[in-house]
GUTORDO-372730 format. One record per residue: residue number from 0; x, y, z of N, C-alpha, C in turn. Coordinates in steps of 0.05 Angstrom, whole numbers. Layout:
+-----+--------+--------+--------+--------+--------+--------+--------+--------+--------+
: num :   n_c1 :   n_c2 :   n_c3 :  ca_c1 :  ca_c2 :  ca_c3 :   c_c1 :   c_c2 :   c_c3 :
+-----+--------+--------+--------+--------+--------+--------+--------+--------+--------+
: NUM :      X :      Y :      Z :      X :      Y :      Z :      X :      Y :      Z :
...
+-----+--------+--------+--------+--------+--------+--------+--------+--------+--------+
***
This chain:
+-----+--------+--------+--------+--------+--------+--------+--------+--------+--------+
: num :   n_c1 :   n_c2 :   n_c3 :  ca_c1 :  ca_c2 :  ca_c3 :   c_c1 :   c_c2 :   c_c3 :
+-----+--------+--------+--------+--------+--------+--------+--------+--------+--------+
:   0 :   -220 :   -275 :     -4 :   -222 :   -254 :     16 :   -252 :   -250 :     22 :
:   1 :   -258 :   -249 :     47 :   -286 :   -245 :     56 :   -296 :   -217 :     47 :
:   2 :   -322 :   -215 :     44 :   -334 :   -189 :     35 :   -327 :   -167 :     55 :
:   3 :   -328 :   -172 :     81 :   -322 :   -152 :    101 :   -293 :   -142 :     97 :
:   4 :   -275 :   -161 :     92 :   -247 :   -153 :     88 :   -244 :   -137 :     63 :
:   5 :   -257 :   -145 :     42 :   -256 :   -130 :     17 :   -266 :   -101 :     21 :
:   6 :   -287 :    -99 :     37 :   -298 :    -72 :     43 :   -277 :    -55 :     58 :
:   7 :   -262 :    -68 :     76 :   -241 :    -53 :     91 :   -221 :    -41 :     71 :
:   8 :   -214 :    -56 :     51 :   -194 :    -45 :     31 :   -206 :    -21 :     17 :
:   9 :   -232 :    -23 :     10 :   -245 :      0 :     -4 :   -247 :     24 :     15 :
:  10 :   -252 :     20 :     40 :   -254 :     42 :     59 :   -227 :     56 :     62 :
:  11 :   -206 :     41 :     64 :   -179 :     53 :     67 :   -173 :     68 :     41 :
:  12 :   -179 :     57 :     18 :   -174 :     71 :     -7 :   -188 :     98 :     -8 :
:  13 :   -213 :     99 :      1 :   -228 :    124 :      1 :   -216 :    145 :     20 :
:  14 :   -207 :    135 :     43 :   -194 :    153 :     63 :   -168 :    165 :     52 :
:  15 :   -152 :    148 :     40 :   -126 :    157 :     29 :   -131 :    176 :      6 :
:  16 :   -151 :    171 :    -11 :   -158 :    189 :    -33 :   -166 :    216 :    -23 :
:  17 :   -183 :    216 :     -2 :   -192 :    242 :      9 :   -168 :    258 :     20 :
:  18 :   -150 :    244 :     34 :   -127 :    258 :     45 :   -109 :    269 :     23 :
:  19 :   -105 :    254 :      2 :    -89 :    263 :    -21 :   -101 :    288 :    -33 :
:  20 :   -127 :    288 :    -37 :   -140 :    311 :    -48 :   -137 :    335 :    -29 :
:  21 :   -141 :    331 :     -3 :   -138 :    352 :     16 :   -110 :    365 :     15 :
:  22 :    -90 :    348 :     11 :    -62 :    358 :     10 :    -55 :    369 :    -17 :
:  23 :    -74 :    369 :    -36 :    -68 :    379 :    -63 :    -50 :    360 :    -79 :
:  24 :    -52 :    334 :    -73 :    -35 :    314 :    -86 :    -52 :    295 :   -104 :
:  25 :    -73 :    306 :   -116 :    -90 :    290 :   -133 :    -75 :    277 :   -156 :
:  26 :    -52 :    289 :   -164 :    -37 :    278 :   -186 :    -26 :    250 :   -179 :
:  27 :    -25 :    244 :   -154 :    -15 :    217 :   -145 :    -38 :    197 :   -140 :
:  28 :    -63 :    205 :   -144 :    -85 :    187 :   -136 :    -83 :    159 :   -148 :
:  29 :    -81 :    157 :   -174 :    -82 :    130 :   -186 :    -59 :    112 :   -177 :
:  30 :    -34 :    121 :   -178 :    -13 :    102 :   -169 :    -14 :     97 :   -139 :
:  31 :    -19 :    117 :   -123 :    -20 :    112 :    -94 :    -43 :     94 :    -87 :
:  32 :    -66 :     97 :    -99 :    -89 :     80 :    -92 :    -83 :     51 :   -101 :
:  33 :    -69 :     47 :   -122 :    -61 :     20 :   -130 :    -43 :      8 :   -109 :
:  34 :    -23 :     23 :   -100 :     -4 :     13 :    -80 :    -19 :      7 :    -54 :
:  35 :    -36 :     26 :    -45 :    -51 :     22 :    -20 :    -69 :     -3 :    -22 :
:  36 :    -82 :     -6 :    -45 :   -100 :    -30 :    -48 :    -84 :    -55 :    -45 :
:  37 :    -61 :    -57 :    -58 :    -45 :    -81 :    -57 :    -34 :    -86 :    -29 :
:  38 :    -23 :    -65 :    -16 :    -12 :    -69 :     11 :    -33 :    -76 :     32 :
:  39 :    -56 :    -63 :     30 :    -77 :    -69 :     50 :    -89 :    -97 :     44 :
:  40 :    -93 :   -104 :     19 :   -103 :   -130 :     13 :    -84 :   -152 :     24 :
:  41 :    -58 :   -148 :     20 :    -39 :   -167 :     31 :    -41 :   -169 :     61 :
:  42 :    -43 :   -146 :     74 :    -44 :   -145 :    103 :    -69 :   -160 :    113 :
:  43 :    -92 :   -155 :    100 :   -117 :   -167 :    108 :   -115 :   -198 :    104 :
:  44 :   -103 :   -206 :     82 :   -102 :   -234 :     76 :    -81 :   -249 :     93 :
:  45 :    -62 :   -235 :    103 :    -40 :   -249 :    117 :    -38 :   -242 :    147 :
:  46 :    -58 :   -230 :    158 :    -57 :   -225 :    187 :    -57 :   -252 :    202 :
:  47 :    -49 :   -251 :    227 :    -46 :   -276 :    242 :    -72 :   -290 :    248 :
:  48 :    -93 :   -275 :    250 :   -119 :   -287 :    257 :   -141 :   -274 :    241 :
:  49 :   -163 :   -289 :    236 :   -186 :   -277 :    222 :   -195 :   -252 :    237 :
:  50 :   -200 :   -230 :    222 :   -208 :   -205 :    235 :   -185 :   -192 :    249 :
:  51 :   -160 :   -199 :    243 :   -136 :   -188 :    256 :   -134 :   -158 :    250 :
:  52 :   -116 :   -146 :    264 :   -111 :   -118 :    263 :    -95 :   -109 :    239 :
:  53 :   -104 :    -89 :    225 :    -89 :    -76 :    203 :    -90 :    -46 :    208 :
:  54 :    -67 :    -33 :    207 :    -65 :     -5 :    212 :    -52 :      8 :    187 :
:  55 :    -63 :     30 :    178 :    -52 :     45 :    155 :    -45 :     73 :    164 :
:  56 :    -21 :     81 :    158 :    -12 :    108 :    165 :     -2 :    122 :    140 :
:  57 :    -11 :    147 :    137 :     -3 :    162 :    113 :      8 :    189 :    123 :
:  58 :     33 :    194 :    116 :     46 :    219 :    125 :     59 :    233 :    101 :
:  59 :     55 :    259 :    100 :     68 :    275 :     80 :     89 :    292 :     94 :
:  60 :    115 :    288 :     88 :    136 :    303 :    101 :    160 :    306 :     82 :
:  61 :    172 :    329 :     83 :    196 :    335 :     68 :    194 :    327 :     39 :
:  62 :    171 :    333 :     26 :    168 :    327 :     -2 :    164 :    298 :     -9 :
:  63 :    157 :    282 :     11 :    152 :    253 :      5 :    126 :    244 :     18 :
:  64 :    113 :    226 :      5 :     90 :    213 :     17 :     98 :    186 :     28 :
:  65 :     93 :    182 :     54 :    101 :    157 :     67 :     75 :    142 :     73 :
:  66 :     74 :    117 :     64 :     52 :     99 :     70 :     62 :     75 :     86 :
:  67 :     49 :     70 :    108 :     57 :     47 :    124 :     32 :     30 :    129 :
:  68 :     34 :      4 :    125 :     13 :    -15 :    130 :     23 :    -36 :    149 :
:  69 :     11 :    -38 :    172 :     20 :    -57 :    192 :     -2 :    -77 :    198 :
:  70 :      6 :   -102 :    200 :    -13 :   -123 :    209 :      0 :   -140 :    230 :
:  71 :    -16 :   -158 :    241 :     -5 :   -175 :    262 :      4 :   -203 :    252 :
:  72 :      8 :   -205 :    226 :     18 :   -230 :    215 :     48 :   -233 :    220 :
:  73 :     58 :   -257 :    215 :     86 :   -264 :    220 :    102 :   -267 :    195 :
:  74 :     89 :   -269 :    172 :    104 :   -273 :    147 :    118 :   -248 :    138 :
:  75 :    138 :   -252 :    121 :    152 :   -230 :    108 :    143 :   -226 :     80 :
:  76 :    138 :   -201 :     72 :    129 :   -197 :     44 :    152 :   -202 :     24 :
:  77 :    145 :   -213 :      2 :    164 :   -217 :    -19 :    151 :   -217 :    -46 :
:  78 :    165 :   -206 :    -66 :    155 :   -206 :    -93 :    155 :   -234 :   -104 :
:  79 :    133 :   -242 :   -116 :    131 :   -269 :   -127 :    131 :   -269 :   -157 :
:  80 :    139 :   -291 :   -169 :    137 :   -294 :   -198 :    112 :   -310 :   -204 :
:  81 :     90 :   -295 :   -208 :     64 :   -309 :   -214 :     64 :   -318 :   -243 :
:  82 :     53 :   -342 :   -247 :     51 :   -352 :   -274 :     29 :   -338 :   -289 :
:  83 :     28 :   -341 :   -315 :      9 :   -327 :   -332 :    -20 :   -334 :   -326 :
:  84 :    -25 :   -357 :   -315 :    -53 :   -365 :   -308 :    -60 :   -360 :   -279 :
:  85 :    -41 :   -351 :   -263 :    -46 :   -347 :   -234 :    -65 :   -324 :   -230 :
:  86 :    -83 :   -328 :   -211 :   -103 :   -307 :   -205 :    -94 :   -288 :   -182 :
:  87 :    -71 :   -294 :   -170 :    -61 :   -276 :   -150 :    -30 :   -279 :   -150 :
:  88 :    -18 :   -263 :   -132 :     11 :   -265 :   -130 :     27 :   -243 :   -144 :
:  89 :     12 :   -222 :   -154 :     26 :   -201 :   -169 :     26 :   -174 :   -153 :
:  90 :     14 :   -174 :   -130 :     11 :   -149 :   -115 :     37 :   -134 :   -109 :
:  91 :     56 :   -148 :    -97 :     81 :   -134 :    -90 :     98 :   -128 :   -115 :
:  92 :     94 :   -144 :   -136 :    107 :   -137 :   -161 :     96 :   -110 :   -172 :
:  93 :     70 :   -106 :   -170 :     58 :    -81 :   -178 :     68 :    -58 :   -160 :
:  94 :     69 :    -63 :   -134 :     79 :    -42 :   -116 :    108 :    -35 :   -124 :
:  95 :    124 :    -55 :   -129 :    152 :    -50 :   -137 :    154 :    -33 :   -162 :
:  96 :    138 :    -41 :   -182 :    139 :    -26 :   -208 :    129 :      2 :   -205 :
:  97 :    107 :      6 :   -192 :     95 :     33 :   -189 :    113 :     51 :   -173 :
:  98 :    123 :     41 :   -150 :    141 :     59 :   -134 :    166 :     65 :   -149 :
:  99 :    177 :     46 :   -164 :    202 :     52 :   -180 :    196 :     72 :   -201 :
: 100 :    173 :     69 :   -215 :    166 :     88 :   -236 :    163 :    117 :   -225 :
: 101 :    155 :    119 :   -200 :    151 :    146 :   -188 :    177 :    155 :   -174 :
: 102 :    198 :    140 :   -175 :    223 :    147 :   -162 :    223 :    142 :   -133 :
: 103 :    205 :    124 :   -124 :    203 :    118 :    -95 :    216 :     91 :    -89 :
: 104 :    209 :     82 :    -65 :    220 :     56 :    -56 :    200 :     44 :    -36 :
: 105 :    202 :     18 :    -31 :    185 :      5 :    -12 :    201 :    -17 :      1 :
: 106 :    191 :    -27 :     23 :    204 :    -48 :     38 :    188 :    -56 :     62 :
: 107 :    201 :    -70 :     80 :    187 :    -78 :    105 :    206 :    -74 :    128 :
: 108 :    195 :    -70 :    151 :    210 :    -67 :    176 :    209 :    -93 :    191 :
: 109 :    232 :   -106 :    195 :    234 :   -132 :    208 :    222 :   -131 :    236 :
: 110 :    206 :   -152 :    242 :    196 :   -155 :    268 :    172 :   -138 :    275 :
: 111 :    163 :   -121 :    257 :    140 :   -103 :    263 :    115 :   -109 :    248 :
: 112 :    116 :   -125 :    227 :     93 :   -130 :    210 :     86 :   -106 :    193 :
: 113 :    105 :    -88 :    189 :    100 :    -63 :    174 :    113 :    -65 :    146 :
: 114 :     97 :    -59 :    126 :    106 :    -55 :     99 :    103 :    -25 :     94 :
: 115 :    124 :    -13 :     83 :    124 :     16 :     78 :    130 :     23 :     50 :
: 116 :    123 :     46 :     42 :    127 :     56 :     15 :    132 :     86 :     18 :
: 117 :    152 :     96 :      4 :    158 :    125 :      3 :    158 :    134 :    -26 :
: 118 :    142 :    154 :    -31 :    139 :    164 :    -59 :    144 :    194 :    -59 :
: 119 :    164 :    203 :    -75 :    169 :    232 :    -77 :    145 :    246 :    -89 :
: 120 :    139 :    270 :    -79 :    117 :    285 :    -89 :    127 :    304 :   -110 :
: 121 :    114 :    304 :   -134 :    123 :    322 :   -155 :    121 :    351 :   -147 :
: 122 :    140 :    367 :   -155 :    139 :    395 :   -148 :    118 :    409 :   -165 :
: 123 :    105 :    429 :   -153 :     85 :    444 :   -168 :     99 :    461 :   -189 :
: 124 :     86 :    464 :   -212 :     96 :    480 :   -233 :     94 :    510 :   -227 :
: 125 :    105 :    527 :   -245 :    105 :    556 :   -240 :     77 :    567 :   -240 :
+-----+--------+--------+--------+--------+--------+--------+--------+--------+--------+
***
């Protein structure tokens, strides 16, 4: 991944972190930032053209955090079985594990280049 593309991932991570803090959802920072990093990295690496378009949307509604990452690539995301020596190929596996651990779900919308993730927001204590 080019340095400029890697910087894009970091910028998105900082924006998402700021929004989570603003919404009072700092408890979700670590897992959500991991998911965002993986989804945006995949989008940047698999867009149709170098410097292609990647859009990230973050919505908090009805007690759930919705993350959508859209790119202009044509491939479909899929969890891979990366070997023990592989240096890549674990991103969607991590997304799957983290969202499941949080009681959420993830997937993709056919024909749109969008990968989405929905994470329930923990209720505030008394």
